[in-house]
C-alpha positions as CSV (number, residue, x, y, z in Angstrom):
1,X,-2.0,13.5,-16.9
2,X,0.0,10.9,-18.9
3,X,-2.1,8.1,-20.3
4,X,-1.5,5.7,-23.2
5,X,-1.9,8.3,-25.9
6,X,0.7,10.6,-24.2
7,X,3.1,7.7,-23.9
8,X,2.7,6.7,-27.5
9,X,3.3,10.3,-28.7
10,X,6.3,10.6,-26.4
11,X,7.8,7.3,-27.6
12,X,7.4,8.5,-31.2
13,X,9.2,11.8,-30.5
14,X,12.1,9.9,-28.8
15,X,12.2,7.4,-31.6
16,X,12.6,10.1,-34.2
17,X,15.3,11.9,-32.3
18,X,17.4,8.9,-31.0
19,X,16.9,5.9,-33.2
20,X,19.9,4.8,-35.4
21,X,22.2,7.3,-33.8
22,X,25.1,6.7,-31.4
23,X,24.8,8.2,-28.0
24,X,27.3,10.9,-27.1
25,X,25.8,11.6,-23.7
26,X,24.2,9.5,-21.0
27,X,23.4,11.0,-17.7
28,X,21.4,9.0,-15.2
29,X,20.4,11.1,-12.2
30,X,19.0,8.4,-10.0
31,X,21.2,7.0,-7.2
32,X,21.5,3.3,-8.3
33,X,22.4,4.2,-11.9
34,X,24.7,7.1,-11.1
35,X,27.7,5.3,-12.6
36,X,25.8,3.8,-15.6
37,X,26.6,5.0,-19.1
38,X,25.3,4.3,-22.6
39,X,27.8,6.5,-24.4
40,X,28.9,4.8,-27.6
41,X,25.8,2.6,-27.7
42,X,23.3,3.0,-30.5
43,X,19.6,3.3,-30.0
44,X,17.5,0.8,-31.9
45,X,14.1,2.0,-31.1
46,X,11.8,3.7,-28.6
47,X,8.5,2.0,-28.0
48,X,5.4,2.4,-25.8
49,X,3.9,-0.5,-23.9
50,X,0.8,0.8,-22.1
51,X,2.1,3.5,-19.9
52,X,5.7,2.3,-20.0
53,X,8.4,3.8,-22.2
54,X,11.1,1.4,-23.5
55,X,14.3,2.7,-25.3
56,X,16.2,-0.3,-26.7
57,X,19.9,-0.2,-27.7
58,X,22.2,-2.2,-29.9
59,X,24.1,-3.6,-26.9
60,X,20.9,-5.4,-25.7
61,X,19.9,-2.9,-23.1
62,X,16.6,-1.2,-22.4
63,X,16.1,2.1,-20.7
64,X,12.7,1.7,-19.0
65,X,10.9,4.9,-17.8
66,X,7.5,5.5,-16.4
67,X,6.1,9.1,-16.2
68,X,3.7,8.4,-13.3
69,X,1.6,11.5,-12.6
70,X,4.1,14.3,-13.3
71,X,6.9,13.0,-15.6
72,X,7.7,14.3,-19.1
73,X,10.3,14.1,-21.8
74,X,11.6,17.1,-23.8
75,X,13.5,16.8,-27.0
76,X,15.8,19.7,-28.1
77,X,18.6,20.2,-30.5
78,X,21.9,18.8,-29.2
79,X,23.5,22.2,-28.9
80,X,20.5,23.9,-27.2
81,X,21.2,25.0,-23.7
82,X,19.2,23.1,-21.1
83,X,19.0,24.9,-17.7
84,X,20.1,22.7,-14.8
85,X,17.0,21.5,-12.9
86,X,16.7,19.3,-9.9
87,X,13.7,17.6,-11.6
88,X,15.9,16.1,-14.3
89,X,16.3,12.3,-14.0
90,X,17.9,11.3,-17.3
91,X,19.6,12.9,-20.3
92,X,20.3,10.9,-23.5
93,X,21.9,12.7,-26.4
94,X,23.5,12.2,-29.8
95,X,25.2,14.6,-32.3
96,X,21.8,16.0,-33.4
97,X,19.4,15.8,-30.5
98,X,19.1,15.5,-26.7
99,X,16.2,14.0,-24.8
100,X,15.7,15.1,-21.2
101,X,13.5,13.3,-18.8
102,X,11.9,15.3,-16.0
103,X,10.3,14.0,-12.8
104,X,10.3,10.4,-14.2
105,X,8.6,8.1,-11.7
106,X,10.7,5.1,-12.7
107,X,14.1,5.0,-14.3
108,X,15.6,1.5,-14.9
109,X,18.3,0.0,-17.0
110,X,17.6,-3.7,-17.8
111,X,18.6,-6.3,-20.4
112,X,16.2,-6.2,-23.3
113,X,15.7,-9.9,-22.9
114,X,14.4,-9.3,-19.4
115,X,11.7,-6.7,-20.4
116,X,8.9,-9.3,-19.6
117,X,9.8,-8.7,-15.9
118,X,8.5,-5.2,-16.4
119,X,5.7,-5.5,-18.9
120,X,4.7,-9.2,-18.8
121,X,1.8,-8.6,-16.5
122,X,0.1,-6.0,-18.7
123,X,-3.1,-6.7,-20.6
124,X,-3.6,-6.0,-24.3
125,X,-2.2,-2.6,-25.3
126,X,-4.9,-0.2,-26.6
127,X,-2.4,1.4,-29.0
128,X,-0.1,-1.6,-29.5
129,X,0.2,-4.3,-32.1
130,X,-0.9,-6.9,-29.5
131,X,-4.4,-5.3,-29.1
132,X,-7.0,-7.9,-28.7
133,X,-10.5,-6.7,-27.8
134,X,-11.8,-10.1,-26.9
135,X,-9.0,-10.8,-24.5
136,X,-9.4,-7.4,-22.8
137,X,-13.1,-8.2,-22.3
138,X,-12.3,-11.7,-21.0
139,X,-10.0,-10.2,-18.4
140,X,-12.5,-7.6,-17.3
141,X,-15.2,-10.3,-16.9
142,X,-12.8,-12.4,-14.7
143,X,-13.8,-10.2,-11.7
144,X,-17.5,-9.6,-12.1
145,X,-18.1,-7.9,-8.8
146,X,-15.5,-5.3,-9.2
147,X,-16.7,-1.7,-10.0
148,X,-16.2,-1.1,-13.7
149,X,-14.2,2.1,-13.2
150,X,-11.6,0.2,-11.1
151,X,-11.5,-2.6,-13.6
152,X,-10.7,-0.3,-16.5
153,X,-7.8,1.3,-14.6
154,X,-6.2,-2.1,-13.9
155,X,-3.4,-2.3,-16.5
156,X,-3.5,-6.1,-16.2
157,X,-6.9,-6.0,-18.0
158,X,-6.0,-3.5,-20.7
159,X,-3.0,-1.3,-20.9
160,X,-3.1,2.4,-21.5
161,X,-6.3,3.7,-20.1
162,X,-6.1,6.2,-17.3
163,X,-8.3,8.3,-15.1
164,X,-9.4,10.8,-17.8
165,X,-10.4,8.2,-20.4
166,X,-12.0,6.0,-17.6
167,X,-14.3,8.9,-16.7
168,X,-15.0,10.0,-20.3
169,X,-15.7,6.5,-21.7
170,X,-18.1,5.6,-18.9
171,X,-20.0,8.9,-19.4
172,X,-20.3,8.4,-23.1
173,X,-21.7,4.9,-22.6
174,X,-24.0,6.0,-19.7
175,X,-22.5,3.6,-17.2
176,X,-22.1,4.3,-13.5
177,X,-18.5,4.1,-12.4
178,X,-19.7,1.9,-9.4
179,X,-21.6,-0.6,-11.5
180,X,-20.3,-4.1,-11.2
181,X,-18.3,-5.1,-14.2
182,X,-20.2,-8.4,-14.6
183,X,-23.5,-6.5,-15.1
184,X,-22.1,-4.3,-17.9
185,X,-23.5,-6.0,-21.0
186,X,-21.7,-3.9,-23.6
187,X,-18.1,-4.3,-22.4
188,X,-16.9,-4.9,-26.0
189,X,-18.3,-1.4,-26.9
190,X,-16.6,0.1,-23.8
191,X,-13.2,-1.2,-24.7
192,X,-13.6,-0.3,-28.4
193,X,-14.6,3.2,-27.5
194,X,-11.5,3.5,-25.3
195,X,-9.3,2.4,-28.1
196,X,-11.0,4.8,-30.5
197,X,-10.5,7.8,-28.2
198,X,-6.8,7.0,-27.7
199,X,-6.3,6.6,-31.4
200,X,-7.9,9.9,-32.1
201,X,-5.6,11.7,-29.6
202,X,-2.3,9.9,-30.0
203,X,-0.8,12.2,-32.6
204,X,-1.2,15.5,-30.7
205,X,-0.5,17.3,-27.4
206,X,-3.7,17.6,-25.5
207,X,-6.8,15.4,-25.3
208,X,-10.2,15.9,-26.8
209,X,-13.2,13.6,-26.2
210,X,-16.1,15.9,-27.1
211,X,-15.0,16.8,-30.6
212,X,-14.3,20.4,-29.6
213,X,-10.6,21.3,-29.0
214,X,-11.5,24.7,-27.4
215,X,-10.3,25.1,-23.9
216,X,-13.0,24.2,-21.4
217,X,-15.0,22.3,-24.1
218,X,-12.6,19.3,-24.6
219,X,-14.1,16.8,-22.0
220,X,-17.5,15.7,-21.0
221,X,-17.1,15.2,-17.3
222,X,-13.4,15.0,-16.3
223,X,-12.2,18.1,-14.5
224,X,-15.7,19.6,-14.6
225,X,-16.8,19.3,-10.9
226,X,-20.0,21.2,-10.2
227,X,-20.4,22.4,-13.8
228,X,-23.5,21.5,-15.8
229,X,-23.6,18.2,-17.7
230,X,-23.3,18.9,-21.4
231,X,-26.2,16.5,-22.0
232,X,-28.7,17.0,-19.2
233,X,-27.6,20.1,-17.2
234,X,-27.1,18.3,-13.9
235,X,-24.1,19.2,-11.8
236,X,-21.1,17.0,-12.5
237,X,-20.0,15.2,-9.3
238,X,-16.6,14.0,-8.2
239,X,-15.8,11.4,-5.6
240,X,-12.9,9.2,-4.4
241,X,-12.9,5.7,-5.7
242,X,-10.2,3.3,-4.7
243,X,-7.0,5.5,-4.8
244,X,-8.3,7.8,-7.6
245,X,-11.0,10.3,-8.1
246,X,-14.0,9.8,-10.4
247,X,-16.1,12.4,-12.3
248,X,-19.6,11.5,-13.4
249,X,-23.1,12.8,-14.1
250,X,-25.6,11.3,-11.6
251,X,-28.5,11.6,-14.1
252,X,-26.8,10.3,-17.3
253,X,-24.9,7.6,-15.3
254,X,-27.4,6.4,-12.7
255,X,-26.5,3.8,-10.2
């Protein structure tokens, strides 16, 4: 499930493959951009902003993509054969590398000067140069009656945290996902822990919150419905919350 750390890692891979090189192929496979081309343009950088990917070019254009739930990018050598696949939404290539975007939830081409239209609503980025813990806490406290799990997922409060880190952070702090945000005294510790976990995982494929990278041992509660809590042995529960699902331990995270 792509979260801020996955997007940061992907942006770095795209940056290393595309930056400073002239594009020799540009294939947008979304209807409204079917005739658009970036061939001859040079990529200036690839950057992450929360869960958004921004590829900026010398001609003042930005390719904006969002992975949503199932999207991904793959970087291969320029001469490597890429099997035709109905899931491909975008291909960008130069003389050395080609980047192929699969099942991208959003594909847009905008003027770089207009990026604020896309990302201006986002809160401080957990992995970005604009990170501001105090501002993130201030935004969270602005809706004191909102359940903390929902508030953490709202990208307008802080950008980059997703369902996995939401569940893991709240478990590690012993906070019920349904607790009102205004009653959580240690919000600064919550956001700092979220940032720490994303920082620890941003340079690798996969995600570890427990300290053990072994399969089945990498998370505390996420994806562990009905299995014993690693702390108390109680069965981990899962329940719908807003439009997502929440994993938690009823004993370690009492209401």
